[in-house]
C-alpha positions in Angstrom: -11.9 24.3 10.8 -10.6 23.4 7.8 -7.5 23.4 7.2 -5.9 26.6 4.7 -5.8 25.4 1.0 -1.8 26.1 1.2 -1.6 22.9 3.9 -3.9 21.0 1.7 -2.3 21.2 -1.2 0.7 20.3 0.3 -0.4 16.9 2.5 -2.1 16.1 -0.9 0.9 16.7 -2.8 3.2 14.4 -0.7 0.4 11.9 -0.6 0.6 11.3 -4.3 4.7 11.5 -4.3 4.4 8.7 -1.9 2.0 7.0 -3.8 4.0 7.5 -7.3 7.3 6.2 -5.6 5.1 3.5 -3.8 4.5 2.1 -7.5 7.6 2.5 -8.8 9.8 0.8 -6.6 7.2 -2.1 -5.7 6.1 -2.5 -9.6 6.7 -6.3 -9.8 5.2 -7.1 -5.9 2.3 -5.3 -6.9 1.2 -7.3 -9.9 -0.8 -9.8 -8.5 -2.4 -7.7 -6.0 -3.5 -4.9 -8.9 -4.7 -7.6 -11.6 -7.0 -9.3 -8.3 -8.2 -5.9 -7.6 -9.1 -5.6 -11.4 -11.1 -8.7 -11.4 -12.8 -8.1 -8.2 -13.4 -4.8 -9.8 -15.1 -6.0 -12.9 -17.1 -8.8 -11.2 -18.7 -6.3 -8.3 -21.9 -5.4 -10.5 -22.1 -9.4 -11.1 -22.4 -9.9 -7.1 -24.2 -7.2 -6.7 -26.8 -8.8 -8.9 -26.6 -11.8 -7.4 -27.2 -10.5 -4.4 -30.4 -8.3 -5.3 -32.1 -12.2 -6.3 -31.9 -12.9 -2.8 -28.0 -14.5 -2.1 -26.1 -13.4 0.1 -22.6 -12.0 -0.8 -20.6 -14.7 0.5 -22.9 -17.3 -1.2 -22.6 -14.7 -4.7 -18.6 -15.0 -4.4 -19.0 -18.3 -4.1 -20.7 -18.9 -7.3 -18.5 -16.4 -9.6 -15.2 -18.3 -8.1 -16.5 -21.5 -9.0 -18.0 -20.3 -12.2 -14.3 -18.7 -12.9 -12.4 -21.4 -12.2 -14.3 -23.6 -14.5 -13.5 -21.3 -17.1 -10.2 -20.8 -16.4 -9.6 -24.4 -16.3 -11.4 -24.7 -19.9 -9.5 -22.0 -21.3 -6.0 -24.2 -20.1 -7.0 -26.9 -21.4 -8.3 -26.0 -24.6 -7.4 -22.6 -25.6 -4.5 -22.0 -24.1 -2.2 -24.5 -26.0 -3.5 -23.9 -29.4 -3.2 -20.1 -28.9 0.8 -20.6 -27.7 1.9 -22.8 -30.7 0.2 -20.6 -33.3 2.1 -17.8 -31.9 5.1 -19.6 -32.0 4.2 -21.1 -35.2 3.6 -17.6 -36.5 6.8 -16.2 -34.9 8.6 -19.0 -36.7 7.0 -18.5 -40.4 7.2 -14.8 -40.8 10.5 -14.9 -41.9 9.6 -17.3 -44.8 6.8 -15.3 -45.7 8.6 -11.8 -46.1 10.5 -13.7 -48.8 8.2 -15.0 -50.3 6.2 -11.4 -50.6 9.6 -10.4 -51.7 10.0 -12.9 -54.4 6.4 -12.4 -55.3 6.8 -8.3 -55.4 10.6 -9.1 -57.6 8.0 -11.0 -60.2 5.3 -8.9 -60.5 7.1 -5.4 -60.3 10.8 -5.9 -61.2 11.6 -2.3 -62.0 10.4 -1.3 -58.5 13.1 -3.3 -56.9 16.0 -3.5 -58.6 18.4 -4.9 -56.6 20.3 -1.8 -56.3 17.5 0.0 -55.1 16.9 1.3 -51.8 13.3 -0.4 -51.5 15.3 -3.6 -52.3 17.9 -3.3 -49.9 15.4 -2.1 -47.5 13.5 -5.3 -48.0 16.7 -7.7 -47.7 17.8 -5.6 -44.6 14.4 -6.8 -42.8 14.5 -9.7 -43.4 17.7 -10.8 -42.2 16.4 -8.5 -39.2 13.2 -10.7 -38.9 15.6 -13.9 -39.3 17.9 -12.6 -36.8 15.0 -11.6 -33.9 13.0 -14.6 -34.0 15.3 -16.3 -32.2 15.5 -13.3 -29.5 11.9 -12.4 -29.7 11.2 -16.1 -28.1 13.7 -16.2 -25.9 12.7 -12.5 -24.7 8.9 -13.4 -23.7 10.3 -16.5 -22.4 12.3 -15.2 -20.0 9.9 -12.0 -19.1 7.2 -14.6 -18.1 9.8 -16.6 -16.3 11.3 -13.4 -14.3 8.3 -11.3 -14.1 7.3 -12.8 -11.1 6.5 -16.9 -10.7 4.0 -17.6 -12.6 2.8 -20.6 -10.7 2.8 -17.5 -7.3 0.8 -15.5 -9.8 -2.0 -17.7 -10.5 -1.9 -18.9 -6.7 -2.0 -14.7 -5.4 -4.4 -13.3 -8.1 -7.8 -15.9 -7.5 -7.0 -15.4 -3.7 -6.6 -11.7 -3.6 -10.2 -11.5 -6.3 -12.2 -13.5 -4.1 -11.2 -11.5 -0.9 -11.4 -8.2 -2.5 -14.7 -9.4 -4.3 -16.1 -10.5 -0.6 -15.0 -7.1 1.0 -15.8 -4.9 -1.8 -19.0 -3.3 -0.5 -17.6 -3.2 3.0 -14.1 -1.5 1.8 -16.0 1.1 -0.3 -18.3 2.1 2.9 -14.8 1.8 5.0 -13.1 4.3 2.8 -16.2 7.3 2.7 -16.1 7.0 6.2 -12.1 8.1 6.3 -12.9 10.8 3.7 -12.2 14.7 5.1 -15.6 15.7 6.1 -15.5 19.3 4.5 -14.8 17.5 1.1 -16.2 14.0 1.3 -19.4 15.3 -0.8 -17.1 16.3 -4.0 -14.9 13.4 -3.6 -17.7 11.5 -3.4 -19.3 13.2 -6.6 -15.9 12.6 -8.8 -15.1 8.8 -7.4 -18.8 8.0 -8.9 -18.1 9.5 -12.3 -14.6 7.7 -12.3 -16.7 4.8 -11.2 -19.3 5.6 -14.4 -16.3 6.3 -16.6 -14.4 3.3 -15.6 -18.1 1.2 -15.5 -18.5 2.3 -19.4 -14.7 1.7 -20.5 -13.2 -1.4 -19.0 -16.0 -3.3 -18.3 -17.8 -2.1 -21.6 -14.7 -1.9 -23.9 -13.7 -5.5 -22.1 -16.9 -7.1 -23.0 -16.7 -6.1 -26.8 -13.1 -7.2 -27.0 -14.3 -10.5 -25.6 -17.1 -10.6 -28.1 -15.0 -9.3 -31.3 -12.3 -12.4 -30.5 -14.2 -14.8 -30.2 -15.9 -14.1 -33.4 -12.7 -13.3 -35.3 -11.1 -16.2 -34.3 -13.8 -18.6 -34.4 -14.7 -17.0 -38.3 -11.1 -17.0 -39.4 -10.6 -21.0 -38.3 -14.1 -21.8 -39.9 -13.1 -20.3 -43.6 -9.7 -22.2 -43.1 -7.1 -19.4 -42.2 -4.0 -20.4 -40.8 -2.8 -18.6 -37.5 -6.7 -17.7 -37.3 -7.1 -18.3 -33.5 -4.0 -16.0 -32.7 -5.3 -13.4 -35.2 -8.2 -13.5 -34.1 -6.7 -12.9 -30.6 -5.0 -10.2 -31.3 -7.4 -8.3 -33.0 -9.8 -8.6 -30.2 -7.0 -7.5 -27.4 -5.9 -4.3 -28.9 -10.2 -3.5 -30.0 -9.9 -1.5 -27.1 -8.3 1.4 -29.2 -10.9 2.5 -31.6 -9.5 0.9 -35.3 -6.5 -0.5 -34.3 -8.0 -3.7 -33.8 -9.3 -4.2 -37.5 -6.6 -2.9 -38.8 -4.0 -4.7 -37.5 -5.8 -8.1 -37.2 -7.1 -6.9 -40.9 -4.1 -6.4 -42.1 -2.5 -9.3 -40.5 -5.3 -11.8 -41.6 -5.3 -10.5 -45.4 -1.4 -10.7 -45.7 -1.5 -14.6 -44.3 -4.6 -15.3 -46.7 -3.1 -13.9 -49.8 -0.2 -16.2 -49.5 -2.6 -19.6 -48.2 -5.3 -18.5 -51.0 -3.7 -16.8 -53.8 -5.6 -17.5 -56.6 -8.6 -18.0 -54.8 -10.2 -14.4 -54.6 -13.7 -15.9 -52.7 -11.7 -17.3 -49.6 -9.5 -13.8 -49.4 -12.7 -11.9 -50.0 -14.4 -14.2 -47.0 -11.4 -12.9 -44.6 -11.6 -9.5 -45.7 -15.8 -9.6 -45.6 -14.9 -10.9 -41.8 -13.2 -7.9 -40.3 -16.1 -5.4 -42.5 -18.5 -7.0 -40.5 -16.7 -6.8 -37.2 -16.3 -3.3 -37.5 -20.0 -2.7 -38.7 -21.3 -4.8 -35.7 -18.8 -3.2 -33.2 -19.5 0.8 -34.5 -23.1 0.3 -34.9 -24.5 -2.3 -32.1 -21.6 -3.4 -29.9 -19.8 -0.3 -28.3 -23.4 2.1 -28.6 -24.9 -0.6 -26.5 -22.2 -1.5 -24.2 -19.9 1.3 -23.9 -22.1 4.4 -24.6 -20.8 7.6 -26.1 -20.3 9.3 -23.2 -16.8 7.6 -22.0 -14.5 10.9 -22.0 -11.2 8.7 -23.1 -10.0 10.3 -26.4 -8.1 7.3 -28.4 -5.2 9.9 -28.1 -5.0 10.6 -24.5 -5.8 6.4 -23.9 -2.4 5.6 -25.9 -0.5 8.3 -24.4 -1.7 6.9 -21.2 -0.2 3.5 -21.9 3.0 4.7 -23.6 3.6 7.3 -20.1 2.8 4.7 -17.6 4.3 1.8 -19.5 7.6 3.5 -20.0 7.9 4.4 -16.1 6.3 1.7 -14.2 6.5 -1.3 -16.6 3.5 -3.7 -17.2 2.2 -2.8 -13.5 2.1 1.4 -15.4 0.2 -0.1 -18.4 -2.7 -2.2 -16.5 -3.1 1.2 -13.8 -2.5 3.3 -17.1 -6.5 2.9 -17.8 -7.9 4.3 -14.6 -6.1 6.7 -14.2 -6.3 8.4 -17.5 -10.4 8.1 -16.6 -9.4 9.5 -13.1 -7.4 12.8 -14.5 -10.2 13.2 -17.4 -12.7 13.7 -14.6 -10.4 16.3 -12.5 -9.6 17.4 -15.4 -13.0 18.5 -16.1 -14.0 19.2 -12.5 -11.0 21.5 -12.8 -11.9 23.2 -15.8 -15.4 23.7 -14.4 -14.1 25.4 -11.1 -11.9 27.7 -13.2 -15.0 28.7 -15.3 -17.0 29.8 -12.2 -13.6 31.6 -10.7 -12.8 35.1 -10.6 -9.2 34.1 -12.4 -11.5 33.3 -15.8 -14.7 35.7 -15.1 -12.5 38.9 -13.6 -13.6 42.0 -11.6 -16.3 43.0 -14.2 -18.5 40.2 -13.6 -18.1 40.4 -9.1 -18.9 44.3 -10.0 -22.0 43.2 -11.8 -23.2 40.7 -9.5 -22.6 43.2 -7.1 -24.4 45.5 -8.3 
């Protein structure tokens, strides 16, 4: 005999509260395990496909590990140093770029930026702020990288966790299925399948889209000779998972830099703008429909809310789990809505009388 609904709600509520408290208290400690789990989840379909080709799970995991390590080493040796250098140079040059922008506006539109006007005072204050905050930003970035968790420990634990979880992924899923309450197991498995579909479409699909677009933007901008093209492409690709934001931020930054670097050379400026226009057309018409699909069910506003709330409550770990939690809550909300529409609370007594008749 199943427990009464009231008791079930109490037990599940206690479990949810305990989970939130653990996440809040051990956020930094859980960081490598959350990242490792995300990597294992992302790579599980690859391991499954290799198994279908006749390889054992251990062999498939070994191949993925070797390829991943080689890719990581190549990125460390070839991409990361240039990326960090361009980021530091961009932060250093921002105040001077802003001063040049102010001088250009004062020259072209002197009546708008009268020295006594509020617009002029705003630009002066913003320029002073950029100068004073540049050093603080660099110090905070370095401090956060050093104190979040020891970087060396992070680089050691994450691969180990990823490999073990990837190796045992199918067994863990099967074991969890065996531990589910028997009365609710079919419903929980169905909802878990829907959540997995959403995550597979969004996380894996959008991750691939971000990687493709980030690589395209970075390579294309460097080929046209734009300074800081690598970091601009990286930023644009990184935030592509929020619709239009990646192209808006990356395009604004790239075109702004192109105006300073290529002023008067409208062909180069047009090429930079055309790179982002082509990227948006490709993403909207080919990449996103093919890799993500149209039935993900994660509205951009809902995604931004989840990232903001979980980031404020749990820091960086909260931002990592925001997307899967948002997907799960979306699936549960749709399930709750369907249950409500079939309930007497919605249909009322009149429909029940009609059914009895």
